[in-house]
C-alpha positions as a LaTeX table, in Angstrom:
\begin{tabular}{lrrr}
\hline
Residue & $x$ (\AA) & $y$ (\AA) & $z$ (\AA) \\
\hline
Met1 & 0.29 & 0.09 & 0.69 \\
Phe2 & 1.58 & 3.46 & $-0.97$ \\
Phe3 & 1.79 & 6.03 & 2.29 \\
Pro4 & 1.31 & 9.65 & 1.31 \\
Phe5 & 3.48 & 10.91 & 4.49 \\
Phe6 & 6.48 & 9.10 & 2.85 \\
Pro7 & 9.29 & 11.05 & 1.22 \\
Cys8 & 8.54 & 9.80 & $-2.03$ \\
Cys9 & 11.06 & 12.20 & $-4.71$ \\
Gly10 & 13.73 & 14.73 & $-4.69$ \\
Pro11 & 16.76 & 15.85 & $-3.26$ \\
Glu12 & 14.96 & 17.77 & $-0.24$ \\
Gln13 & 13.09 & 15.39 & 2.67 \\
Pro14 & 10.54 & 16.76 & 4.07 \\
Ser15 & 10.71 & 18.44 & 8.05 \\
Phe16 & 9.46 & 16.49 & 10.22 \\
Lys17 & 6.01 & 18.75 & 10.78 \\
Gln18 & 6.14 & 18.25 & 6.63 \\
Gln19 & 5.94 & 14.53 & 7.62 \\
Gln20 & 3.25 & 14.95 & 10.29 \\
Glu21 & 1.13 & 17.62 & 8.32 \\
Arg22 & 0.72 & 14.88 & 5.46 \\
Lys23 & 0.36 & 12.25 & 7.91 \\
Leu24 & $-2.78$ & 13.52 & 10.19 \\
Ser25 & $-4.09$ & 14.79 & 6.16 \\
Phe26 & $-4.32$ & 11.19 & 4.91 \\
Leu27 & $-5.20$ & 9.72 & 8.16 \\
Lys28 & $-8.21$ & 12.64 & 7.91 \\
Met29 & $-8.86$ & 11.45 & 4.70 \\
Met30 & $-8.79$ & 7.71 & 5.76 \\
Arg31 & $-11.45$ & 8.53 & 8.13 \\
Ser32 & $-13.87$ & 10.19 & 6.23 \\
Asn33 & $-13.60$ & 7.19 & 3.32 \\
Leu34 & $-14.79$ & 4.75 & 6.87 \\
Glu35 & $-17.08$ & 7.00 & 7.69 \\
Thr36 & $-18.91$ & 7.69 & 5.14 \\
Arg37 & $-18.89$ & 3.62 & 4.41 \\
Leu38 & $-19.83$ & 3.28 & 7.31 \\
Ala39 & $-22.55$ & 5.14 & 6.79 \\
Ala40 & $-23.81$ & 3.04 & 3.81 \\
Leu41 & $-23.54$ & $-0.35$ & 6.49 \\
Asn42 & $-26.32$ & 1.14 & 8.42 \\
Ala43 & $-28.19$ & 1.95 & 5.30 \\
Ala44 & $-28.26$ & $-1.40$ & 4.57 \\
Ile45 & $-28.47$ & $-2.95$ & 7.99 \\
Gly46 & $-31.92$ & $-0.16$ & 8.79 \\
Asn47 & $-33.48$ & $-1.26$ & 5.23 \\
Val48 & $-33.03$ & $-4.91$ & 5.88 \\
Glu49 & $-34.64$ & $-4.75$ & 9.36 \\
Ser50 & $-37.20$ & $-3.22$ & 7.82 \\
Gln51 & $-38.08$ & $-4.98$ & 4.86 \\
Leu52 & $-38.36$ & $-7.85$ & 8.51 \\
Ser53 & $-40.22$ & $-5.73$ & 9.66 \\
Gln54 & $-42.71$ & $-5.27$ & 7.63 \\
Asp55 & $-43.10$ & $-9.08$ & 6.19 \\
Ala56 & $-43.72$ & $-10.15$ & 10.20 \\
Glu57 & $-46.77$ & $-7.95$ & 9.93 \\
\hline
\end{tabular}
């Protein structure tokens, strides 16, 4: 897997602070993606539960 917070190219090494900022940005992007996926799963679970309760009636 590619981790964008590691230095990739060029003769200049980013400072520790720059590396940490890139790492933080990457982790926030990952969290946002996971929150979106979790919301979709919760919606799917809600739909199935709703269908099951309608079938039981």
